[in-house]
C-alpha positions in Angstrom: 0.0 0.0 -0.1 1.5 3.3 -1.1 1.4 6.6 1.0 -1.8 8.0 -0.6 -3.6 4.6 0.1 -2.4 4.6 3.6 -3.6 8.2 4.1 -7.0 7.4 2.7 -7.4 4.2 4.8 -6.5 6.3 7.9 -9.1 8.9 7.0 -11.7 6.2 6.3 -11.0 4.5 9.7 -11.2 7.9 11.5 -14.6 8.5 9.8 -15.9 5.1 10.6 -14.8 5.5 14.2 -16.7 8.9 14.5 -19.8 6.9 14.2 -19.0 4.7 17.1 -18.5 7.5 19.7 -20.8 8.2 22.5 -21.9 11.6 21.1 -23.4 12.9 17.9 -21.0 14.7 15.6 -21.6 17.2 12.8 -20.4 16.5 9.2 -20.2 19.9 7.6 -21.1 20.1 4.0 -18.6 22.0 1.7 -19.1 22.8 -2.0 -15.6 23.7 -3.1 -12.0 23.7 -1.8 -12.3 27.2 -0.2 -15.4 26.2 1.9 -13.8 22.9 2.9 -10.7 24.7 4.2 -12.9 27.2 6.1 -14.9 24.5 7.7 -11.8 22.5 8.6 -10.4 25.7 10.2 -13.4 25.8 12.4 -12.7 22.4 13.8 -15.3 20.1 12.2 -14.1 16.5 12.4 -15.5 15.5 8.9 -16.8 17.0 5.7 -19.5 16.1 3.3 -20.2 17.4 -0.2 -23.6 18.8 -1.2 -25.3 18.1 -4.5 -27.3 21.3 -4.2 -24.2 23.4 -3.4 -22.4 21.9 -6.5 -25.5 22.4 -8.7 -26.0 26.0 -7.7 -22.2 26.7 -8.2 -22.7 25.3 -11.8 -25.7 27.5 -12.3 -28.1 24.5 -12.3 -31.1 23.4 -10.3 -30.6 20.6 -7.8 -32.5 17.3 -7.9 -33.2 17.4 -11.6 -30.5 15.1 -13.0 -28.6 18.1 -14.4 -25.2 17.3 -12.8 -23.3 14.3 -14.1 -21.4 11.5 -12.3 -18.1 12.9 -13.6 -18.8 16.5 -12.4 -19.9 15.1 -8.9 -16.8 13.0 -8.6 -14.5 15.8 -9.8 -16.1 18.0 -7.1 -15.6 15.3 -4.5 -11.9 14.9 -5.4 -11.3 18.7 -5.0 -12.9 18.8 -1.6 -11.1 15.6 -0.5 -7.8 17.1 -1.5 -8.4 20.4 0.2 -7.9 19.2 3.8 -6.8 16.2 5.9 -10.5 15.5 7.0 -12.5 12.5 6.0 -15.0 13.4 3.4 -18.3 11.6 2.6 -19.8 12.4 -0.8 -23.4 13.1 -1.9 -23.6 10.6 -4.7 -27.3 11.4 -5.4 -29.2 8.4 -6.8 -26.0 6.7 -8.0 -26.5 8.3 -11.4 -28.6 5.5 -12.8 -31.5 3.3 -12.0 -30.0 -0.2 -12.0 -27.9 -1.8 -9.2 -25.0 -1.9 -11.7 -25.1 1.8 -12.2 -24.9 2.3 -8.4 -22.0 -0.2 -8.0 -20.1 1.6 -10.8 -20.6 5.0 -9.0 -19.2 3.5 -5.7 -16.2 2.0 -7.5 -15.4 5.2 -9.3 -16.0 7.4 -6.2 -13.4 5.4 -4.3 -10.7 6.8 -6.6 -11.5 10.4 -5.6 -10.0 10.2 -2.1 -13.4 10.2 -0.2 -14.0 8.1 2.9 -17.6 7.3 2.2 -20.7 8.3 0.2 -24.5 8.2 0.2 -26.9 6.6 -2.2 -30.6 7.9 -2.5 -33.6 5.8 -3.4 -34.8 8.5 -5.8 -35.5 8.2 -9.5 -35.2 11.8 -10.8 -38.7 11.3 -12.2 -41.1 13.8 -10.7 -44.1 11.6 -11.4 -42.6 8.6 -9.5 -39.8 10.2 -7.4 -38.9 7.1 -5.2 -37.8 3.7 -6.5 -40.0 0.7 -5.8 -39.0 -1.1 -2.6 -37.4 -4.1 -4.1 -35.3 -2.2 -6.6 -34.3 0.3 -3.9 -33.0 -2.5 -1.7 -31.2 -4.2 -4.6 -29.4 -0.8 -5.3 -28.2 -0.5 -1.8 -27.0 -4.1 -1.8 -25.0 -3.5 -5.0 -23.5 -0.4 -3.4 -22.5 -2.3 -0.3 -21.0 -5.2 -2.2 -18.9 -2.7 -4.3 -17.8 -0.8 -1.2 -16.7 -4.1 0.5 -14.4 -4.9 -2.4 -12.5 -1.7 -1.8 -9.0 -1.7 -0.1 -10.3 0.7 2.7 -13.4 0.8 4.9 -15.7 2.9 2.8 -18.6 4.2 4.9 -21.9 3.6 2.9 -24.8 5.8 3.7 -28.3 4.6 2.4 -30.9 7.3 2.1 -34.8 6.9 2.2 -36.1 10.0 0.5 -39.9 9.8 1.2 -40.1 12.9 3.4 -38.2 15.1 0.9 -40.6 14.1 -1.9 -44.0 14.7 -0.3 -44.4 11.1 0.9 -44.4 11.5 4.7 -44.9 7.7 5.2 -42.9 6.9 8.3 -43.8 3.2 8.2 -42.5 2.8 4.7 -39.4 4.9 5.6 -38.5 2.7 8.5 -39.2 -0.4 6.4 -36.7 0.9 3.7 -34.1 1.8 6.3 -34.3 -1.6 8.0 -33.9 -3.2 4.5 -31.0 -1.0 3.7 -29.4 -2.0 6.9 -29.8 -5.7 6.1 -28.4 -5.0 2.6 -25.2 -3.8 4.0 -25.5 0.0 4.6 -23.2 1.4 7.3 -25.2 4.5 8.0 -29.0 5.2 7.6 -30.5 8.5 6.6 -34.0 9.8 6.1 -33.7 13.5 5.2 -36.6 15.8 5.9 -37.8 14.3 9.2 -40.3 16.9 10.5 -39.9 16.8 14.4 -38.3 15.3 17.4 -40.7 12.5 17.7 -40.0 11.3 14.2 -36.3 11.5 14.6 -36.6 9.4 17.9 -38.7 6.8 16.2 -36.4 6.4 13.2 -33.3 6.1 15.4 -34.9 3.5 17.7 -36.2 1.5 14.8 -32.8 0.6 13.3 -29.5 -0.9 14.6 -27.0 1.2 12.6 -25.9 4.8 13.0 -28.5 7.4 11.9 -27.7 10.6 10.1 -30.1 13.5 10.6 -30.4 16.5 8.4 -30.4 19.8 10.2 -33.3 21.4 8.3 -36.8 22.7 8.9 -37.9 22.2 12.5 -35.0 19.9 13.2 -32.6 22.8 12.6 -34.0 24.4 15.7 -32.6 21.6 17.9 -29.0 21.4 19.1 -26.5 18.7 18.2 -26.8 17.6 21.9 -30.5 17.3 21.6 -30.4 15.4 18.4 -27.9 13.0 20.0 -30.2 12.5 22.9 -32.9 11.4 20.4 -30.6 8.8 19.0 -28.8 10.6 16.1 -25.2 9.7 15.6 -24.4 12.0 12.8 -25.8 15.5 11.9 -25.4 16.8 8.3 -26.0 20.3 7.1 -27.1 19.6 3.6 -27.3 22.7 1.4 -27.7 24.9 4.5 -24.3 26.5 4.4 -24.1 26.9 0.7 -27.5 28.4 0.6 -26.5 30.7 3.5 -23.5 31.9 1.4 -25.7 32.6 -1.6 -28.3 34.2 0.5 -25.7 36.6 1.9 -24.4 37.4 -1.5 -28.0 37.9 -2.9 -28.9 40.2 -0.1 -25.8 42.3 -0.4 -26.1 42.5 -4.3 -29.7 43.4 -4.0 -28.9 46.2 -1.7 -26.4 47.6 -4.2 -28.7 47.1 -7.1 -31.9 48.6 -5.6 -30.5 51.2 -3.2 -26.9 52.0 -4.3 -25.6 51.4 -0.8 -23.1 48.8 0.6 -23.9 48.3 4.2 -24.2 44.5 3.9 -20.9 44.1 2.2 -19.3 46.2 5.1 -20.6 43.5 7.5 -18.9 40.7 5.7 -15.9 38.7 7.3 -12.6 40.5 6.7 -9.9 39.1 4.3 -7.6 38.5 7.3 -10.2 36.4 9.0 -10.8 34.3 6.0 -7.1 34.0 5.3 -6.5 32.8 8.8 -9.1 30.0 8.4 -7.8 29.0 5.0 
């Protein structure tokens, strides 16, 4: 094993071990090398990519199949190379419907330097946004088999997307997560859970670590509170990238509409940013 493989294995082991600790931890979602360095400078123990952050940076909508596998993996490689932190990549729906497509994505993602990645059960079809149960499970099984063939402990996260796509079916979500666990997923994730009771129910229903998305009402809870509900990992999704765009939009709108610059004057200084970089 060469030096780069040893470093990747060490990162992957650190990432795996974070899920075994007594407390919940935050994986902060970066969208480019600069944001990765800023987040590392703030002390986060691990990073994730964000499909929305990447799509918006490319001037495209998220969740519409407009970003390719190659673009996603190139972005993941840039973020993984930016710091010494382990990175888990948002691999969307695996960039294809078949289990073979998903396995290919896992194998190719392994060459980017990431320590893990997530696979959704979505279809990119607005009329039928979530894969049929059996196919969804087969896709996770294929991803897990591909991950186990890698020379390092790739942490596979399996996502049940019902709540993000207007299907607030808790029973089916838990059914899917349990099946994903049995199929070999290391971490389970149902983004869009609406409240503390739902988070607690999901975490109690499965035997693997659960990732919870800090969004909506859940974002009003603390990391410690989510940990007490059973969450092991908390991700920020597109929250930081949207916050960055929101700040730029508000400052630009002030200039365009009023000809004043107060919001830009409130921005972090170059020296503060340089220190974190």
